[in-house]
SETORTI-766716 format. One record per residue: residue number from 1; residue in one letter; x, y, z of N, C-alpha, C in turn. Coordinates in Angstrom, 3 decimals. Layout:
[atom NUM "A" [X Y Z] [X Y Z] [X Y Z]]
...
//
This chain:
[atom 1 "X" [-12.192 12.100 3.103] [-10.966 11.864 2.377] [-9.811 11.784 3.381]]
[atom 2 "X" [-8.880 10.900 3.100] [-7.733 10.704 3.979] [-6.488 10.484 3.125]]
[atom 3 "X" [-5.394 11.152 3.491] [-4.128 11.026 2.776] [-3.066 10.579 3.756]]
[atom 4 "X" [-2.181 9.678 3.318] [-1.097 9.221 4.167] [0.050 8.661 3.339]]
[atom 5 "X" [1.150 8.381 4.010] [2.323 7.772 3.381] [2.700 6.556 4.203]]
[atom 6 "X" [3.014 5.470 3.510] [3.420 4.243 4.183] [4.728 3.759 3.564]]
[atom 7 "X" [5.630 3.245 4.396] [6.876 2.649 3.912] [6.681 1.138 3.886]]
[atom 8 "X" [6.840 0.550 2.707] [6.718 -0.892 2.532] [8.125 -1.475 2.442]]
[atom 9 "X" [8.371 -2.568 3.149] [9.690 -3.194 3.185] [9.604 -4.637 2.744]]
[atom 10 "X" [10.533 -5.036 1.881] [10.606 -6.401 1.367] [11.947 -7.002 1.771]]
[atom 11 "X" [11.931 -8.107 2.522] [13.172 -8.753 2.951] [13.470 -10.035 2.181]]
[atom 12 "X" [12.626 -10.375 1.219] [12.806 -11.605 0.433] [13.564 -11.310 -0.861]]
[atom 13 "X" [14.156 -12.361 -1.434] [14.817 -12.253 -2.735] [13.797 -12.484 -3.841]]
[atom 14 "X" [13.949 -11.737 -4.953] [13.044 -11.890 -6.093] [13.100 -13.322 -6.600]]
[atom 15 "X" [11.976 -13.963 -6.908] [10.645 -13.432 -7.173] [9.729 -13.398 -5.959]]
[atom 16 "X" [10.244 -13.622 -4.773] [9.415 -13.606 -3.573] [9.350 -12.196 -3.009]]
[atom 17 "X" [8.270 -11.901 -2.270] [8.053 -10.551 -1.773] [7.170 -10.613 -0.535]]
[atom 18 "X" [7.589 -9.934 0.525] [6.782 -9.881 1.744] [6.544 -8.436 2.190]]
[atom 19 "X" [6.238 -7.563 1.227] [6.061 -6.140 1.521] [4.673 -5.781 2.051]]
[atom 20 "X" [3.804 -6.757 2.209] [2.434 -6.498 2.656] [2.402 -5.865 4.044]]
[atom 21 "X" [1.588 -4.832 4.187] [1.364 -4.216 5.488] [-0.090 -3.744 5.576]]
[atom 22 "X" [-0.564 -3.549 6.785] [-1.930 -3.080 7.015] [-1.909 -1.597 7.335]]
[atom 23 "X" [-2.794 -0.855 6.702] [-2.953 0.578 6.952] [-4.248 0.769 7.727]]
[atom 24 "X" [-4.151 1.350 8.913] [-5.334 1.662 9.720] [-5.828 3.052 9.343]]
[atom 25 "X" [-7.105 3.165 9.039] [-7.684 4.455 8.673] [-8.017 5.256 9.933]]
[atom 26 "X" [-7.815 6.557 9.860] [-8.146 7.435 10.985] [-9.659 7.594 11.130]]
[atom 27 "X" [-10.356 7.557 9.978] [-11.807 7.727 9.966] [-12.447 6.479 9.382]]
[atom 28 "X" [-13.310 5.838 10.158] [-13.992 4.633 9.679] [-14.899 4.974 8.499]]
[atom 29 "X" [-14.869 4.114 7.490] [-15.680 4.305 6.284] [-17.072 3.687 6.494]]
[atom 30 "X" [-18.040 4.135 5.715] [-19.407 3.619 5.818] [-19.488 2.164 5.366]]
[atom 31 "X" [-18.680 1.799 4.359] [-18.637 0.433 3.848] [-17.283 0.222 3.171]]
[atom 32 "X" [-17.115 -0.898 2.492] [-15.829 -1.207 1.859] [-15.777 -0.801 0.385]]
[atom 33 "X" [-16.712 0.005 -0.054] [-16.754 0.445 -1.449] [-15.948 1.720 -1.702]]
[atom 34 "X" [-15.095 2.124 -0.771] [-14.262 3.310 -0.968] [-13.123 3.008 -1.948]]
[atom 35 "X" [-12.580 4.068 -2.517] [-11.465 3.929 -3.463] [-10.162 4.341 -2.796]]
[atom 36 "X" [-9.060 3.706 -3.214] [-7.729 4.050 -2.723] [-6.834 4.279 -3.937]]
[atom 37 "X" [-6.336 5.499 -4.077] [-5.362 5.810 -5.114] [-3.972 5.764 -4.493]]
[atom 38 "X" [-2.994 5.254 -5.243] [-1.632 5.159 -4.723] [-0.661 5.853 -5.661]]
[atom 39 "X" [0.444 6.342 -5.087] [1.509 6.983 -5.851] [2.849 6.535 -5.280]]
[atom 40 "X" [3.712 5.990 -6.115] [5.053 5.604 -5.683] [5.878 6.872 -5.507]]
[atom 41 "X" [6.482 7.042 -4.327] [7.313 8.212 -4.065] [8.783 7.904 -4.292]]
[atom 42 "X" [9.270 6.794 -3.776] [10.675 6.410 -3.946] [10.821 4.951 -3.572]]
[atom 43 "X" [11.618 4.187 -4.191] [12.219 4.433 -5.499] [11.188 4.193 -6.594]]
[atom 44 "X" [11.526 4.541 -7.805] [10.623 4.294 -8.927] [10.940 2.965 -9.602]]
[atom 45 "X" [12.181 2.537 -9.563] [12.595 1.292 -10.215] [12.469 0.114 -9.255]]
[atom 46 "X" [12.000 -1.000 -9.778] [11.955 -2.234 -9.004] [10.752 -2.416 -8.109]]
[atom 47 "X" [9.882 -1.434 -8.041] [8.719 -1.539 -7.159] [7.622 -2.377 -7.803]]
[atom 48 "X" [7.464 -2.268 -9.100] [6.379 -2.976 -9.781] [5.063 -2.289 -9.503]]
[atom 49 "X" [4.007 -3.074 -9.389] [2.682 -2.527 -9.118] [2.437 -2.431 -7.617]]
[atom 50 "X" [1.722 -1.400 -7.217] [1.262 -1.265 -5.836] [-0.162 -1.797 -5.804]]
[atom 51 "X" [-0.431 -2.724 -4.893] [-1.732 -3.388 -4.819] [-2.419 -3.059 -3.495]]
[atom 52 "X" [-3.697 -2.727 -3.561] [-4.531 -2.502 -2.375] [-5.559 -3.627 -2.347]]
[atom 53 "X" [-5.705 -4.271 -1.193] [-6.607 -5.418 -1.101] [-7.099 -5.581 0.334]]
[atom 54 "X" [-8.000 -6.515 0.537] [-8.584 -6.804 1.860] [-9.095 -5.544 2.559]]
[atom 55 "X" [-9.872 -4.741 1.823] [-10.410 -3.517 2.416] [-11.444 -3.855 3.492]]
[atom 56 "X" [-11.379 -3.122 4.577] [-12.353 -3.192 5.665] [-12.777 -1.752 5.954]]
[atom 57 "X" [-13.788 -1.550 6.768] [-14.257 -0.190 7.043] [-13.237 0.628 7.835]]
[atom 58 "X" [-12.290 -0.041 8.499] [-11.309 0.672 9.310] [-9.876 0.541 8.797]]
[atom 59 "X" [-9.676 -0.024 7.602] [-8.327 -0.134 7.063] [-8.261 -1.037 5.847]]
[atom 60 "X" [-7.050 -1.220 5.345] [-6.819 -2.055 4.167] [-5.378 -2.541 4.184]]
[atom 61 "X" [-5.072 -3.502 3.318] [-3.712 -3.986 3.165] [-3.146 -3.423 1.873]]
[atom 62 "X" [-1.832 -3.213 1.868] [-1.154 -2.652 0.707] [0.196 -3.345 0.556]]
[atom 63 "X" [0.625 -3.546 -0.686] [1.907 -4.203 -0.969] [2.363 -3.812 -2.364]]
[atom 64 "X" [3.628 -4.077 -2.663] [4.102 -3.961 -4.041] [4.591 -5.330 -4.480]]
[atom 65 "X" [4.690 -5.552 -5.803] [5.035 -6.890 -6.278] [6.378 -6.958 -7.003]]
[atom 66 "X" [7.205 -5.950 -6.868] [8.495 -5.932 -7.540] [9.630 -6.438 -6.675]]
[atom 67 "X" [10.858 -6.189 -7.122] [12.053 -6.704 -6.458] [12.727 -5.694 -5.538]]
[atom 68 "X" [12.203 -4.487 -5.419] [12.809 -3.464 -4.563] [12.832 -3.919 -3.106]]
[atom 69 "X" [13.767 -3.403 -2.355] [13.857 -3.731 -0.924] [12.893 -2.899 -0.082]]
[atom 70 "X" [12.535 -1.715 -0.558] [11.564 -0.891 0.149] [10.975 0.123 -0.822]]
[atom 71 "X" [9.849 0.696 -0.432] [9.196 1.720 -1.242] [8.338 2.594 -0.346]]
[atom 72 "X" [8.366 3.885 -0.605] [7.465 4.820 0.054] [6.284 5.042 -0.880]]
[atom 73 "X" [5.077 4.874 -0.359] [3.869 4.989 -1.166] [2.905 5.955 -0.491]]
[atom 74 "X" [2.419 6.925 -1.258] [1.375 7.837 -0.781] [0.034 7.223 -1.167]]
[atom 75 "X" [-0.941 7.313 -0.282] [-2.280 6.814 -0.586] [-3.320 7.885 -0.307]]
[atom 76 "X" [-4.384 7.841 -1.076] [-5.512 8.743 -0.932] [-6.768 7.897 -0.877]]
[atom 77 "X" [-7.509 8.012 0.210] [-8.748 7.258 0.400] [-9.915 8.216 0.224]]
[atom 78 "X" [-10.867 7.834 -0.635] [-12.073 8.642 -0.805] [-13.249 7.784 -1.173]]
//
């Protein structure tokens, strides 16, 4: 299990969004079937959904799809 916090930043105007970032895992996973839970820490408004995608054994990509300029997101990998 691994827990971390990532700051996502969006410099585009809505409806466009470039908040995608790559999270490197400290511990390599056996395969890509691991789960990632996310929690929005701040702000709560304008973030929309937090999406996890492109999982690899050593990391994954994460982004939000709302109009906020930035968001802090906690993630839990298990």
